[in-house]
N, C-alpha and C positions, 0 to 999 in steps of 0.2 A: 548485159550486166547492168551499164549504166543505166540506163533507158529504166529497164527495172526499178533502180535505187532512187530512179529520179521520181518516175510516179509514186512510190511508197511513201518517200517524203515528204511528197505536196496532198496526196490520196488518200495515207491510214483513217487518218479521224474521219474527215467526212464520210470517208466508205463505210463507216463500222457503226458509227452514229445513225446515219444514213439507215443502214440496214434494220438495225438497234428496232427502229418504230417500224422497218417491212414485218419483222420478226413476232412483232409484240403483238400487233393487230392478226399477222397470218396462224398466228400461236394462239387467236384469243383468250390474250390473259394470261394464260395457263403457265402459272408459275416452274411446276418440275417439267414441262415443254421446252421454254423458256430454258432452262437451266442444261437440260441436256441438245437441244438440237441448235442455242445462239449463244451462249456464256460459254459453256466450256470447250466447244470449238475455238471460239475468238479470245481463251485463253491461252489455249496450247499455238494457235497462231502468233501471236502477240510473242509469248515465250519462244518460241522457235526463231521469232525474226529477232529478236535481242542478243541471242549469239551470232548469227549472218550477218547482220546489219548494224551493230552495235554503237552506237558513242561514243561510250568512251570504252577503251578494251586497253583489260591491265587484268593480271592472274587475281582469281578470287584469296582474298585471307585468308587465313586458319580457324577455323571455326565458321564463318562466315556463314555457307550455304545450307552446313546445319543447322546453323540457327534461326534461319529463315525459314527451314522447311517446315522445325518442329515450331515456328513463332503461327506458320500457315495452318499445321492440323490444328491446334489450343485454338485460333480463331474460327475455325468449321466447328467449335461446337460452343462458339458464342453466335454461329450463327443458326445453328439449330436453337440454342433457346432462344433466339427471335424470334425465329419463323412457329415454335410451338406457343411464344408469347400470343402473337399472333394472331394466329389461329384460331386462342380463348377470347381475345378481344373480337373476333366479328361473329364469333359463335353469337355474341350477345346479340346480334341485328344493327347496333351500330357501333361504328368502332370511337366513336365520341364518348366520352366519358359524360361528359354536359351534358348530353342530348337523352342518358341514360339516366340521367339522373333526373332528368325535368326542368335542368335549368334554361334547357335555350330549345325553341321550339321545331321536335324535325324538320321542318320546310326550309331553316337556316343549313342546313347539312350541305356540305357539300358537294355529296354523292346524289344530290338531284339536281346538280348541273351539268355542262356538257364534257363528253370526258375531254375534250382536250382544252377545258377551262380547270378540270381535275387537276390534270397534270400539272401543268404551267402552274397553278397554285401550290402544286404538291413540292415542285420540283423548287422553286422556289424560296416556299417555307424555310423544309425539308436542310437548302441549304445557307439560310441566313442565320437558325440553328447554330449548323454547322459549326458555321464561322463564325460564333455567339462562343461557341463550347473550344471550338479549337484555337483561340487568339486565346481566353481564358488558359487552355491548357499550357502555354508560352510566355504568359505572364504573371500567374499567382502560382507561385515558387511550391508548393506541396502539390499542384497538379502536374509542372515542371517536371515532379521525379519522375512519375509514372510517363509522359507523354515523351522524355528524353529516350527513352526505347524506341523510340519509329526517330528520331534524327542519327545517333550513335553511329548509324553505319557511312562509310566513306564515297558513297555512288548510290545515287538512286535507279535504282530497278525496280520489275514488276515485283520482283519475288521480296525486296525489304519494302513494297507496299502494303505488306501487311504485319513487317515487325515490330509489334506493337503488345504493349500492355496489356493484359484481357482488361484490369481494372479502366485504362487512360480508353479502350476499345466501348467499351459499355459504355463510359460517360458520354461518349463520344461519338456511338450513336442511338443511345436508348434518349438519351433528351429530348434530340432532333424530332424524332419521330416521334416520341411522348407529344411536341404541340403539335404534328400532323395530323396524328390518330385526333386530337381536340376541334377538329373544321368535322368531322364526319366525312371523308373523304371514303369509298366504295375501296372495296378489298381489289379491285381488276385495276382502277385507278392507279391503289401505292405499290402494287407488283411493278408496272409499265415507271414509275419513281425510281426504287429501285433498280432497274432493268438499264434506263438510263443514267445514272447515278452510279451504278458497276465500271459502266463502259467508260464513263468521262473519270471515274478513276483511277480506272489504269492506268489509260491514257497518260495524268499526270504523272506518272512514275517510270513510264517505259523508257531505258536506254537504248534507243535509237533517232536517227539521224531523222528529226521529222521537222519540218515546215509549213508553221500556219499562218503567218501574216497578219491580216489584220482581226484574224480567229482568237491571237493570242489577249487581245483587250476584250474577248467576250468569252472565252471561257478558260480554264486554269491548265492549260498544255505541257506539255512535256517539260516543254522551253521556261515557262512563265514559274512550271513549280520548283523546278534546278534551286534557284534564286532562295527559295520558300525553305532551303536544306542548308544554304551557306552555314561557315560561322560564324562571318561576321552580322551579327543582329542589327546592324541598317542595311542589311539585304534581305534579313530572313524575313520577308514577307509572304504577300498573296493566298492567305490563309483561308479562300472561298474557291467554290471549284466554278462554280454561275461567281466572274468576278467581277458583278454591278456593285457587289458587299465592298469589296476592295475598294475599287473607287469610289464609293461613299464614304467611307472610314478615314479616306488618305492611307492606308493600309496594301496600292496597290505597285510595286516596284518590275522594272523590265530596260533595262538598262541595253541602249541600240550601241550601245561602242563595246560590249562583250555579249560575248553566247555563254559564260559558264562563269562560277562563282570558281573563285582561287581556289579556294578548299572546303571539302562537305564533309556534314559531320557539326562533332558539341564544339565551341568553344573553348569547354574545360575537359581533357580526359582522364584527371588525374582518378588512378585507383577504377576506373571503368569497365565496368568488363564487359567489351564490348560484344565478345562472340562470346556468350556464356549466358546462353537462353535462360538457365537455372537460376543463374547468379543474378541475371539481373528481374525476374522474377521478385526477387527478395532487396534488390538495391534502393526499391521508393520508403522502406524498411530498416537501413542498414546506413541510410544518408547519411547521418551525423558523424555517422562510425567509420564510414568509408571517405569519404572528402573532407574530411582533416573536423576543427575543434568547428565549435560554434558559428562562431565569427565567422570561422571561413566556411562555411559553409555557405552562412549567406550570402556573401560577398561570390561564390561560386555558382549558387541557385542564379544573380543575377545576373551574372557572365555569362552563363551558359545561355541565355536566354535574351540577353541583352547588349551582351558584347563579347567582340572575336578576340578583344585584349585578355581575357578572361584571365591567364597564368602571369601574365604581365602586374595584373594592377593584383591579385591575389600576394604575390611577390612584394610590389609595395605595402598594401596593409600593412603585413608583416614584416616589415622595416620599419613604418610607421608607430606601428606595437614598441619595436623592441628598443627603439629609442626616448 
């Protein structure tokens, strides 16, 4: 058992990432076959291993599982919307609206290049705009109201990877996808990009004791991404999946003296409906009412996305106002 645990902890990510390339080529870039024969089995194995080899062992909180399951179901609808939209776009003949409008010569479309070039450019470009929108979701108060749903859980797991507000999900998915489509990427290459992104996105949230070594500086492993979910703003960095963007923009954070943040979740949980999905859907629109008056709301928003000591700061602000 110890040998198996050792092999899984050090080989899981490399194995499934490598297998994703094999599956993409073997199944001829067919999105439906890749979902059925590769991604669904990968999700099932990942989910099972979380229960058998968890990094964090503690019972589920009341309402936690139900909230995650509902959120995953709603996100399936978002995925369907995305697939329908992509099918309509590729039916035009080119994914690039710039080419369709005649603003760019078709010969400059990314689909004219080798498949490996398309996939590489697609992954890097998608992740750059994912980094941008993800960081905006933390630093723009109105966007944080939606994105806070993803950060409200007290642990990082495969299931709550998809605990997201649908508006936040569409913003952080559709904007990056829009810019990738402008390149004129082929449908096959986009399928490959999506599969690779899905594998990496799943690994970032796995509640498994994985060891990645130097890969922690290249991709957003679960070891690295746990820090993104810290309640301390100084630790809640690592916005990308391909870590080049965090290195370039100074937001990479991976301390060597600790494995995990002291606390996972929001800096300010005042009146936050953490395990009620339907209340979380309404939260961004009721923020002022639930989080206090407008002055307190502004402080709470800053604190939730910028400071772990949010409760103390709010108390200090109230004391100052009273005096």
